TORKOL-4160 file (C-alpha; in steps of 0.2 Angstrom, whole numbers, padded with zeros to 4 digits, m for minus):
209
<pt num="1" X="0618" Y="0532" Z="0654"/>
<pt num="2" X="0624" Y="0515" Z="0650"/>
<pt num="3" X="0635" Y="0516" Z="0634"/>
<pt num="4" X="0642" Y="0502" Z="0623"/>
<pt num="5" X="0658" Y="0495" Z="0629"/>
<pt num="6" X="0675" Y="0496" Z="0621"/>
<pt num="7" X="0671" Y="0480" Z="0611"/>
<pt num="8" X="0655" Y="0488" Z="0604"/>
<pt num="9" X="0642" Y="0478" Z="0614"/>
<pt num="10" X="0628" Y="0487" Z="0623"/>
<pt num="11" X="0626" Y="0480" Z="0641"/>
<pt num="12" X="0607" Y="0483" Z="0641"/>
<pt num="13" X="0604" Y="0472" Z="0625"/>
<pt num="14" X="0602" Y="0454" Z="0625"/>
<pt num="15" X="0617" Y="0447" Z="0615"/>
<pt num="16" X="0616" Y="0434" Z="0601"/>
<pt num="17" X="0631" Y="0433" Z="0591"/>
<pt num="18" X="0628" Y="0433" Z="0572"/>
<pt num="19" X="0641" Y="0425" Z="0559"/>
<pt num="20" X="0634" Y="0437" Z="0546"/>
<pt num="21" X="0647" Y="0451" Z="0549"/>
<pt num="22" X="0665" Y="0456" Z="0545"/>
<pt num="23" X="0677" Y="0470" Z="0549"/>
<pt num="24" X="0674" Y="0488" Z="0543"/>
<pt num="25" X="0686" Y="0496" Z="0531"/>
<pt num="26" X="0689" Y="0510" Z="0544"/>
<pt num="27" X="0683" Y="0506" Z="0562"/>
<pt num="28" X="0684" Y="0524" Z="0566"/>
<pt num="29" X="0672" Y="0529" Z="0551"/>
<pt num="30" X="0654" Y="0526" Z="0559"/>
<pt num="31" X="0643" Y="0541" Z="0555"/>
<pt num="32" X="0626" Y="0535" Z="0550"/>
<pt num="33" X="0612" Y="0526" Z="0559"/>
<pt num="34" X="0600" Y="0516" Z="0548"/>
<pt num="35" X="0582" Y="0512" Z="0554"/>
<pt num="36" X="0573" Y="0496" Z="0547"/>
<pt num="37" X="0558" Y="0486" Z="0551"/>
<pt num="38" X="0556" Y="0467" Z="0550"/>
<pt num="39" X="0544" Y="0453" Z="0555"/>
<pt num="40" X="0544" Y="0435" Z="0551"/>
<pt num="41" X="0533" Y="0428" Z="0545"/>
<pt num="42" X="0528" Y="0445" Z="0537"/>
<pt num="43" X="0516" Y="0454" Z="0549"/>
<pt num="44" X="0519" Y="0442" Z="0564"/>
<pt num="45" X="0527" Y="0447" Z="0579"/>
<pt num="46" X="0535" Y="0439" Z="0595"/>
<pt num="47" X="0542" Y="0423" Z="0587"/>
<pt num="48" X="0561" Y="0417" Z="0587"/>
<pt num="49" X="0562" Y="0419" Z="0568"/>
<pt num="50" X="0571" Y="0436" Z="0566"/>
<pt num="51" X="0584" Y="0430" Z="0578"/>
<pt num="52" X="0586" Y="0414" Z="0569"/>
<pt num="53" X="0588" Y="0423" Z="0553"/>
<pt num="54" X="0601" Y="0435" Z="0559"/>
<pt num="55" X="0611" Y="0420" Z="0567"/>
<pt num="56" X="0609" Y="0408" Z="0552"/>
<pt num="57" X="0598" Y="0396" Z="0560"/>
<pt num="58" X="0581" Y="0397" Z="0551"/>
<pt num="59" X="0570" Y="0382" Z="0551"/>
<pt num="60" X="0564" Y="0384" Z="0533"/>
<pt num="61" X="0550" Y="0372" Z="0536"/>
<pt num="62" X="0542" Y="0383" Z="0549"/>
<pt num="63" X="0533" Y="0394" Z="0537"/>
<pt num="64" X="0530" Y="0392" Z="0518"/>
<pt num="65" X="0537" Y="0410" Z="0515"/>
<pt num="66" X="0554" Y="0405" Z="0523"/>
<pt num="67" X="0558" Y="0396" Z="0507"/>
<pt num="68" X="0563" Y="0413" Z="0500"/>
<pt num="69" X="0576" Y="0415" Z="0514"/>
<pt num="70" X="0587" Y="0400" Z="0509"/>
<pt num="71" X="0605" Y="0406" Z="0507"/>
<pt num="72" X="0601" Y="0423" Z="0513"/>
<pt num="73" X="0615" Y="0430" Z="0525"/>
<pt num="74" X="0609" Y="0446" Z="0533"/>
<pt num="75" X="0611" Y="0453" Z="0551"/>
<pt num="76" X="0608" Y="0469" Z="0560"/>
<pt num="77" X="0617" Y="0477" Z="0575"/>
<pt num="78" X="0601" Y="0479" Z="0585"/>
<pt num="79" X="0583" Y="0473" Z="0585"/>
<pt num="80" X="0570" Y="0481" Z="0596"/>
<pt num="81" X="0555" Y="0470" Z="0600"/>
<pt num="82" X="0537" Y="0477" Z="0601"/>
<pt num="83" X="0539" Y="0478" Z="0620"/>
<pt num="84" X="0555" Y="0488" Z="0619"/>
<pt num="85" X="0567" Y="0474" Z="0623"/>
<pt num="86" X="0583" Y="0476" Z="0613"/>
<pt num="87" X="0594" Y="0462" Z="0606"/>
<pt num="88" X="0611" Y="0464" Z="0598"/>
<pt num="89" X="0619" Y="0452" Z="0585"/>
<pt num="90" X="0634" Y="0461" Z="0579"/>
<pt num="91" X="0647" Y="0473" Z="0588"/>
<pt num="92" X="0644" Y="0491" Z="0583"/>
<pt num="93" X="0663" Y="0491" Z="0580"/>
<pt num="94" X="0660" Y="0478" Z="0566"/>
<pt num="95" X="0651" Y="0478" Z="0549"/>
<pt num="96" X="0633" Y="0470" Z="0550"/>
<pt num="97" X="0625" Y="0465" Z="0534"/>
<pt num="98" X="0609" Y="0476" Z="0535"/>
<pt num="99" X="0609" Y="0489" Z="0521"/>
<pt num="100" X="0613" Y="0479" Z="0505"/>
<pt num="101" X="0615" Y="0490" Z="0490"/>
<pt num="102" X="0614" Y="0507" Z="0496"/>
<pt num="103" X="0621" Y="0525" Z="0495"/>
<pt num="104" X="0620" Y="0541" Z="0505"/>
<pt num="105" X="0625" Y="0558" Z="0498"/>
<pt num="106" X="0634" Y="0549" Z="0484"/>
<pt num="107" X="0643" Y="0537" Z="0495"/>
<pt num="108" X="0639" Y="0519" Z="0492"/>
<pt num="109" X="0640" Y="0503" Z="0503"/>
<pt num="110" X="0632" Y="0511" Z="0518"/>
<pt num="111" X="0636" Y="0495" Z="0528"/>
<pt num="112" X="0654" Y="0501" Z="0529"/>
<pt num="113" X="0650" Y="0516" Z="0539"/>
<pt num="114" X="0633" Y="0513" Z="0547"/>
<pt num="115" X="0625" Y="0505" Z="0562"/>
<pt num="116" X="0608" Y="0496" Z="0558"/>
<pt num="117" X="0593" Y="0495" Z="0570"/>
<pt num="118" X="0579" Y="0484" Z="0566"/>
<pt num="119" X="0562" Y="0487" Z="0573"/>
<pt num="120" X="0550" Y="0473" Z="0575"/>
<pt num="121" X="0536" Y="0479" Z="0564"/>
<pt num="122" X="0530" Y="0481" Z="0546"/>
<pt num="123" X="0525" Y="0495" Z="0534"/>
<pt num="124" X="0507" Y="0492" Z="0538"/>
<pt num="125" X="0508" Y="0492" Z="0557"/>
<pt num="126" X="0511" Y="0507" Z="0569"/>
<pt num="127" X="0525" Y="0505" Z="0580"/>
<pt num="128" X="0524" Y="0504" Z="0599"/>
<pt num="129" X="0528" Y="0518" Z="0611"/>
<pt num="130" X="0540" Y="0506" Z="0620"/>
<pt num="131" X="0550" Y="0505" Z="0604"/>
<pt num="132" X="0552" Y="0523" Z="0601"/>
<pt num="133" X="0558" Y="0525" Z="0619"/>
<pt num="134" X="0570" Y="0511" Z="0617"/>
<pt num="135" X="0576" Y="0518" Z="0600"/>
<pt num="136" X="0579" Y="0535" Z="0607"/>
<pt num="137" X="0589" Y="0528" Z="0622"/>
<pt num="138" X="0599" Y="0517" Z="0611"/>
<pt num="139" X="0602" Y="0531" Z="0599"/>
<pt num="140" X="0609" Y="0543" Z="0613"/>
<pt num="141" X="0620" Y="0529" Z="0620"/>
<pt num="142" X="0627" Y="0525" Z="0603"/>
<pt num="143" X="0630" Y="0544" Z="0600"/>
<pt num="144" X="0642" Y="0545" Z="0615"/>
<pt num="145" X="0653" Y="0531" Z="0608"/>
<pt num="146" X="0652" Y="0534" Z="0589"/>
<pt num="147" X="0653" Y="0549" Z="0578"/>
<pt num="148" X="0635" Y="0548" Z="0572"/>
<pt num="149" X="0629" Y="0562" Z="0561"/>
<pt num="150" X="0614" Y="0557" Z="0552"/>
<pt num="151" X="0599" Y="0545" Z="0555"/>
<pt num="152" X="0589" Y="0538" Z="0540"/>
<pt num="153" X="0578" Y="0524" Z="0536"/>
<pt num="154" X="0582" Y="0510" Z="0524"/>
<pt num="155" X="0570" Y="0518" Z="0512"/>
<pt num="156" X="0581" Y="0533" Z="0511"/>
<pt num="157" X="0598" Y="0524" Z="0507"/>
<pt num="158" X="0590" Y="0511" Z="0495"/>
<pt num="159" X="0575" Y="0521" Z="0487"/>
<pt num="160" X="0565" Y="0511" Z="0475"/>
<pt num="161" X="0572" Y="0495" Z="0482"/>
<pt num="162" X="0567" Y="0496" Z="0501"/>
<pt num="163" X="0552" Y="0504" Z="0509"/>
<pt num="164" X="0556" Y="0502" Z="0528"/>
<pt num="165" X="0553" Y="0508" Z="0541"/>
<pt num="166" X="0538" Y="0514" Z="0531"/>
<pt num="167" X="0525" Y="0528" Z="0532"/>
<pt num="168" X="0519" Y="0523" Z="0549"/>
<pt num="169" X="0536" Y="0526" Z="0557"/>
<pt num="170" X="0534" Y="0543" Z="0566"/>
<pt num="171" X="0551" Y="0552" Z="0563"/>
<pt num="172" X="0545" Y="0567" Z="0573"/>
<pt num="173" X="0540" Y="0557" Z="0588"/>
<pt num="174" X="0557" Y="0548" Z="0587"/>
<pt num="175" X="0567" Y="0565" Z="0587"/>
<pt num="176" X="0556" Y="0572" Z="0600"/>
<pt num="177" X="0559" Y="0558" Z="0613"/>
<pt num="178" X="0577" Y="0558" Z="0608"/>
<pt num="179" X="0578" Y="0577" Z="0611"/>
<pt num="180" X="0570" Y="0576" Z="0628"/>
<pt num="181" X="0582" Y="0563" Z="0633"/>
<pt num="182" X="0597" Y="0573" Z="0626"/>
<pt num="183" X="0591" Y="0588" Z="0636"/>
<pt num="184" X="0590" Y="0578" Z="0652"/>
<pt num="185" X="0608" Y="0572" Z="0649"/>
<pt num="186" X="0615" Y="0589" Z="0645"/>
<pt num="187" X="0620" Y="0594" Z="0662"/>
<pt num="188" X="0631" Y="0578" Z="0664"/>
<pt num="189" X="0640" Y="0579" Z="0647"/>
<pt num="190" X="0648" Y="0596" Z="0647"/>
<pt num="191" X="0657" Y="0599" Z="0630"/>
<pt num="192" X="0649" Y="0584" Z="0623"/>
<pt num="193" X="0632" Y="0592" Z="0622"/>
<pt num="194" X="0637" Y="0602" Z="0606"/>
<pt num="195" X="0643" Y="0587" Z="0597"/>
<pt num="196" X="0627" Y="0577" Z="0602"/>
<pt num="197" X="0616" Y="0591" Z="0595"/>
<pt num="198" X="0623" Y="0589" Z="0578"/>
<pt num="199" X="0613" Y="0573" Z="0575"/>
<pt num="200" X="0602" Y="0576" Z="0559"/>
<pt num="201" X="0586" Y="0566" Z="0558"/>
<pt num="202" X="0578" Y="0563" Z="0541"/>
<pt num="203" X="0560" Y="0571" Z="0539"/>
<pt num="204" X="0552" Y="0555" Z="0533"/>
<pt num="205" X="0552" Y="0557" Z="0514"/>
<pt num="206" X="0563" Y="0546" Z="0503"/>
<pt num="207" X="0578" Y="0556" Z="0496"/>
<pt num="208" X="0585" Y="0553" Z="0478"/>
<pt num="209" X="0603" Y="0547" Z="0478"/>
């Protein structure tokens, strides 16, 4: 399996460098994976606008809804297209600005200790099989480089403020595909297997903070 390199970049992802990031308070403290969805304009897929948003190059005249994006500085570590292609905008070693005001188990500022993955989609659109496959592969690769312990949605760390990845995201399918890949990897990992098995997947319902 191809893992992220020492600089935090995954060789299987297409790289676009975002200015919307900074250093983590503790680079060794990366324990949470956060799943999001995004589409620009809302409900439209396949265009360049998500990459433009994450890299600070939005053409605000491209769509009337983009006026609301002025001054917005956001990013994600990864973005998975509908066909399963993966883009990366921020080194996983660095802090991407994806979670905003958030908390998990009483600990605030999830950006400090999480990796963010955006799926091209919306709360109203089922996700594609290729996206689940790519997400599970990426999750397993990240696990072997970072000490990830939990996987949640943006809705779980910002309840009442965010709703993504939404009710149509199939957490059970995601975990099932991940587990099959993990089991195939197990004979190659030795003592690493027990550590990988500790990853906890949320069951889909928002949790109070």
